[in-house]
N, CA, C and O atoms as CSV, one atom per row, in Angstrom:
chain,resi,resn,atom,element,x,y,z
A,1,UNK,N,N,0.849,-1.184,0.000
A,1,UNK,CA,C,0.000,0.000,0.000
A,1,UNK,C,C,0.884,1.232,0.000
A,1,UNK,O,O,1.913,1.259,0.675
A,2,UNK,N,N,0.501,2.232,-0.734
A,2,UNK,CA,C,1.264,3.468,-0.847
A,2,UNK,C,C,1.153,4.267,0.449
A,2,UNK,O,O,0.186,4.132,1.199
A,3,UNK,N,N,2.155,5.095,0.692
A,3,UNK,CA,C,2.175,5.904,1.902
A,3,UNK,C,C,1.212,7.074,1.830
A,3,UNK,O,O,0.687,7.401,0.766
A,4,UNK,N,N,0.992,7.690,2.959
A,4,UNK,CA,C,0.110,8.856,3.034
A,4,UNK,C,C,0.901,10.102,2.665
A,4,UNK,O,O,1.345,10.840,3.544
A,5,UNK,N,N,1.082,10.342,1.361
A,5,UNK,CA,C,1.917,11.447,0.910
A,5,UNK,C,C,1.112,12.596,0.314
A,5,UNK,O,O,1.684,13.447,-0.367
A,6,UNK,N,N,-0.204,12.646,0.550
A,6,UNK,CA,C,-1.015,13.756,0.082
A,6,UNK,C,C,-1.448,13.651,-1.354
A,6,UNK,O,O,-1.945,14.626,-1.916
A,7,UNK,N,N,-1.279,12.522,-1.956
A,7,UNK,CA,C,-1.621,12.346,-3.366
A,7,UNK,C,C,-2.746,11.329,-3.522
A,7,UNK,O,O,-2.673,10.432,-4.362
A,8,UNK,N,N,-3.776,11.477,-2.712
A,8,UNK,CA,C,-4.941,10.601,-2.752
A,8,UNK,C,C,-6.094,11.330,-3.401
A,8,UNK,O,O,-6.273,12.530,-3.193
A,9,UNK,N,N,-6.876,10.614,-4.186
A,9,UNK,CA,C,-7.989,11.187,-4.943
A,9,UNK,C,C,-9.204,10.275,-4.840
A,9,UNK,O,O,-9.071,9.085,-4.557
A,10,UNK,N,N,-10.400,10.841,-5.073
A,10,UNK,CA,C,-11.601,10.023,-5.202
A,10,UNK,C,C,-12.070,10.140,-6.636
A,10,UNK,O,O,-12.379,11.238,-7.099
A,11,UNK,N,N,-12.127,9.021,-7.347
A,11,UNK,CA,C,-12.532,8.993,-8.747
A,11,UNK,C,C,-14.055,8.895,-8.831
A,11,UNK,O,O,-14.658,7.935,-8.350
A,12,UNK,N,N,-14.666,9.910,-9.455
A,12,UNK,CA,C,-16.119,9.929,-9.611
A,12,UNK,C,C,-16.594,8.986,-10.706
A,12,UNK,O,O,-17.745,8.550,-10.698
A,13,UNK,N,N,-15.719,8.672,-11.639
A,13,UNK,CA,C,-16.082,7.760,-12.719
A,13,UNK,C,C,-16.159,6.318,-12.219
A,13,UNK,O,O,-17.079,5.578,-12.567
A,14,UNK,N,N,-15.188,5.931,-11.404
A,14,UNK,CA,C,-15.124,4.554,-10.912
A,14,UNK,C,C,-15.613,4.404,-9.474
A,14,UNK,O,O,-15.709,3.296,-8.945
A,15,UNK,N,N,-15.925,5.571,-8.844
A,15,UNK,CA,C,-16.420,5.588,-7.461
A,15,UNK,C,C,-15.484,4.841,-6.515
A,15,UNK,O,O,-15.906,3.998,-5.723
A,16,UNK,N,N,-14.174,5.186,-6.626
A,16,UNK,CA,C,-13.196,4.559,-5.745
A,16,UNK,C,C,-12.032,5.510,-5.510
A,16,UNK,O,O,-11.833,6.477,-6.245
A,17,UNK,N,N,-11.272,5.210,-4.469
A,17,UNK,CA,C,-10.091,5.982,-4.107
A,17,UNK,C,C,-8.941,5.587,-5.024
A,17,UNK,O,O,-8.751,4.412,-5.339
A,18,UNK,N,N,-8.177,6.598,-5.447
A,18,UNK,CA,C,-6.984,6.361,-6.262
A,18,UNK,C,C,-5.796,7.024,-5.585
A,18,UNK,O,O,-5.949,8.022,-4.880
A,19,UNK,N,N,-4.616,6.468,-5.800
A,19,UNK,CA,C,-3.392,7.050,-5.273
A,19,UNK,C,C,-2.466,7.378,-6.429
A,19,UNK,O,O,-2.199,6.529,-7.281
A,20,UNK,N,N,-1.979,8.605,-6.458
A,20,UNK,CA,C,-1.064,9.008,-7.517
A,20,UNK,C,C,-1.780,9.196,-8.831
A,20,UNK,O,O,-2.981,9.463,-8.865
A,21,UNK,N,N,-1.026,9.053,-9.933
A,21,UNK,CA,C,-1.638,9.226,-11.257
A,21,UNK,C,C,-2.803,8.248,-11.449
A,21,UNK,O,O,-2.751,7.099,-11.011
A,22,UNK,N,N,-3.812,8.717,-12.089
A,22,UNK,CA,C,-4.982,7.865,-12.304
A,22,UNK,C,C,-5.844,8.471,-13.372
A,22,UNK,O,O,-5.349,8.899,-14.415
A,23,UNK,N,N,-7.117,8.510,-13.124
A,23,UNK,CA,C,-8.071,9.081,-14.073
A,23,UNK,C,C,-7.822,10.580,-14.226
A,23,UNK,O,O,-7.180,11.193,-13.373
A,24,UNK,N,N,-8.324,11.169,-15.304
A,24,UNK,CA,C,-8.153,12.614,-15.509
A,24,UNK,C,C,-8.738,13.428,-14.360
A,24,UNK,O,O,-9.687,13.001,-13.703
A,25,UNK,N,N,-8.169,14.589,-14.130
A,25,UNK,CA,C,-8.618,15.454,-13.048
A,25,UNK,C,C,-10.091,15.797,-13.112
A,25,UNK,O,O,-10.720,16.000,-12.073
A,26,UNK,N,N,-10.663,15.866,-14.318
A,26,UNK,CA,C,-12.084,16.196,-14.443
A,26,UNK,C,C,-12.980,15.131,-13.816
A,26,UNK,O,O,-14.147,15.390,-13.524
A,27,UNK,N,N,-12.435,13.936,-13.610
A,27,UNK,CA,C,-13.203,12.832,-13.034
A,27,UNK,C,C,-12.876,12.586,-11.567
A,27,UNK,O,O,-13.382,11.636,-10.969
A,28,UNK,N,N,-12.023,13.447,-10.977
A,28,UNK,CA,C,-11.567,13.173,-9.615
A,28,UNK,C,C,-11.784,14.349,-8.679
A,28,UNK,O,O,-11.845,15.504,-9.101
A,29,UNK,N,N,-11.900,14.025,-7.396
A,29,UNK,CA,C,-11.942,15.016,-6.331
A,29,UNK,C,C,-10.654,14.876,-5.537
A,29,UNK,O,O,-10.207,13.762,-5.262
A,30,UNK,N,N,-10.058,15.996,-5.170
A,30,UNK,CA,C,-8.843,15.926,-4.372
A,30,UNK,C,C,-7.827,16.935,-4.851
A,30,UNK,O,O,-8.162,17.814,-5.645
A,31,UNK,N,N,-6.620,16.837,-4.400
A,31,UNK,CA,C,-6.042,15.727,-3.637
A,31,UNK,C,C,-6.366,15.805,-2.140
A,31,UNK,O,O,-6.700,16.861,-1.602
A,32,UNK,N,N,-6.252,14.652,-1.504
A,32,UNK,CA,C,-6.449,14.529,-0.068
A,32,UNK,C,C,-5.166,14.013,0.552
A,32,UNK,O,O,-4.335,13.407,-0.125
A,33,UNK,N,N,-5.008,14.258,1.854
A,33,UNK,CA,C,-3.785,13.877,2.550
A,33,UNK,C,C,-3.688,12.397,2.855
A,33,UNK,O,O,-2.596,11.877,3.087
A,34,UNK,N,N,-4.827,11.714,2.857
A,34,UNK,CA,C,-4.810,10.298,3.219
A,34,UNK,C,C,-5.866,9.529,2.431
A,34,UNK,O,O,-6.774,10.112,1.838
A,35,UNK,N,N,-5.725,8.234,2.441
A,35,UNK,CA,C,-6.693,7.358,1.773
A,35,UNK,C,C,-8.069,7.495,2.416
A,35,UNK,O,O,-9.085,7.530,1.721
A,36,UNK,N,N,-8.099,7.574,3.746
A,36,UNK,CA,C,-9.397,7.669,4.427
A,36,UNK,C,C,-10.078,9.003,4.132
A,36,UNK,O,O,-11.302,9.052,4.011
A,37,UNK,N,N,-9.307,10.088,4.015
A,37,UNK,CA,C,-9.898,11.379,3.673
A,37,UNK,C,C,-10.480,11.335,2.265
A,37,UNK,O,O,-11.558,11.880,2.028
A,38,UNK,N,N,-9.787,10.697,1.331
A,38,UNK,CA,C,-10.307,10.568,-0.031
A,38,UNK,C,C,-11.575,9.720,-0.033
A,38,UNK,O,O,-12.516,10.014,-0.770
A,39,UNK,N,N,-11.606,8.674,0.783
A,39,UNK,CA,C,-12.783,7.813,0.853
A,39,UNK,C,C,-13.997,8.570,1.374
A,39,UNK,O,O,-15.133,8.210,1.065
A,40,UNK,N,N,-13.764,9.621,2.167
A,40,UNK,CA,C,-14.853,10.427,2.727
A,40,UNK,C,C,-15.201,11.624,1.849
A,40,UNK,O,O,-15.965,12.489,2.276
A,41,UNK,N,N,-14.663,11.695,0.639
A,41,UNK,CA,C,-14.842,12.868,-0.230
A,41,UNK,C,C,-16.312,13.173,-0.498
A,41,UNK,O,O,-16.719,14.332,-0.416
A,42,UNK,N,N,-17.105,12.177,-0.810
A,42,UNK,CA,C,-18.514,12.427,-1.115
A,42,UNK,C,C,-19.286,12.904,0.105
A,42,UNK,O,O,-20.149,13.776,-0.006
A,43,UNK,N,N,-18.982,12.340,1.264
A,43,UNK,CA,C,-19.652,12.766,2.490
A,43,UNK,C,C,-19.277,14.206,2.817
A,43,UNK,O,O,-20.137,14.989,3.221
A,44,UNK,N,N,-18.017,14.564,2.649
A,44,UNK,CA,C,-17.579,15.931,2.903
A,44,UNK,C,C,-18.247,16.902,1.936
A,44,UNK,O,O,-18.691,17.975,2.345
A,45,UNK,N,N,-18.321,16.542,0.680
A,45,UNK,CA,C,-18.982,17.398,-0.315
A,45,UNK,C,C,-20.462,17.576,0.030
A,45,UNK,O,O,-20.998,18.678,-0.090
A,46,UNK,N,N,-21.117,16.510,0.452
A,46,UNK,CA,C,-22.531,16.582,0.832
A,46,UNK,C,C,-22.713,17.525,2.027
A,46,UNK,O,O,-23.631,18.346,2.036
A,47,UNK,N,N,-21.844,17.407,3.031
A,47,UNK,CA,C,-21.932,18.276,4.205
A,47,UNK,C,C,-21.728,19.739,3.820
A,47,UNK,O,O,-22.448,20.616,4.296
A,48,UNK,N,N,-20.749,20.000,2.960
A,48,UNK,CA,C,-20.495,21.374,2.528
A,48,UNK,C,C,-21.669,21.931,1.729
A,48,UNK,O,O,-22.052,23.087,1.911
A,49,UNK,N,N,-22.236,21.124,0.852
A,49,UNK,CA,C,-23.392,21.573,0.063
A,49,UNK,C,C,-24.571,21.905,0.965
A,49,UNK,O,O,-25.258,22.903,0.746
A,50,UNK,N,N,-24.810,21.080,1.971
A,50,UNK,CA,C,-25.914,21.343,2.897
A,50,UNK,C,C,-25.672,22.632,3.671
A,50,UNK,O,O,-26.603,23.409,3.884
A,51,UNK,N,N,-24.437,22.865,4.093
A,51,UNK,CA,C,-24.103,24.092,4.816
A,51,UNK,C,C,-24.321,25.314,3.912
A,51,UNK,O,O,-24.856,26.327,4.361
A,52,UNK,N,N,-23.913,25.220,2.651
A,52,UNK,CA,C,-24.102,26.327,1.718
A,52,UNK,C,C,-25.586,26.593,1.485
A,52,UNK,O,O,-26.005,27.747,1.402
A,53,UNK,N,N,-26.385,25.525,1.378
A,53,UNK,CA,C,-27.830,25.714,1.199
A,53,UNK,C,C,-28.440,26.420,2.412
A,53,UNK,O,O,-29.277,27.310,2.261
A,54,UNK,N,N,-28.020,26.023,3.602
A,54,UNK,CA,C,-28.525,26.677,4.818
A,54,UNK,C,C,-28.127,28.157,4.822
A,54,UNK,O,O,-28.940,29.024,5.145
A,55,UNK,N,N,-26.876,28.435,4.462
A,55,UNK,CA,C,-26.417,29.827,4.427
A,55,UNK,C,C,-27.207,30.639,3.404
A,55,UNK,O,O,-27.575,31.783,3.668
A,56,UNK,N,N,-27.463,30.059,2.256
A,56,UNK,CA,C,-28.244,30.757,1.219
A,56,UNK,C,C,-29.674,31.013,1.682
A,56,UNK,O,O,-30.251,32.060,1.388
A,57,UNK,N,N,-30.238,30.060,2.400
A,57,UNK,CA,C,-31.609,30.212,2.879
A,57,UNK,C,C,-31.715,31.313,3.928
A,57,UNK,O,O,-32.769,31.932,4.069
A,58,UNK,N,N,-30.635,31.564,4.663
A,58,UNK,CA,C,-30.632,32.595,5.694
A,58,UNK,C,C,-30.487,33.996,5.104
A,58,UNK,O,O,-30.853,34.976,5.752
A,59,UNK,N,N,-29.965,34.105,3.902
A,59,UNK,CA,C,-29.735,35.427,3.277
A,59,UNK,C,C,-31.001,36.056,2.771
A,59,UNK,O,O,-30.968,37.159,2.225
């Protein structure tokens, strides 16, 4: 397994974590510092989107 060197990505095309070179950037989220952070990419994006919606609703 590759080390935690900050080159972790979540591939939206294959719905999996990638390390280092992989799918094109247009298909990936990241980079993340660790494999587990990349694995949580969709959950983090969902949380941020919900926070932005709440902020917009308050304006």
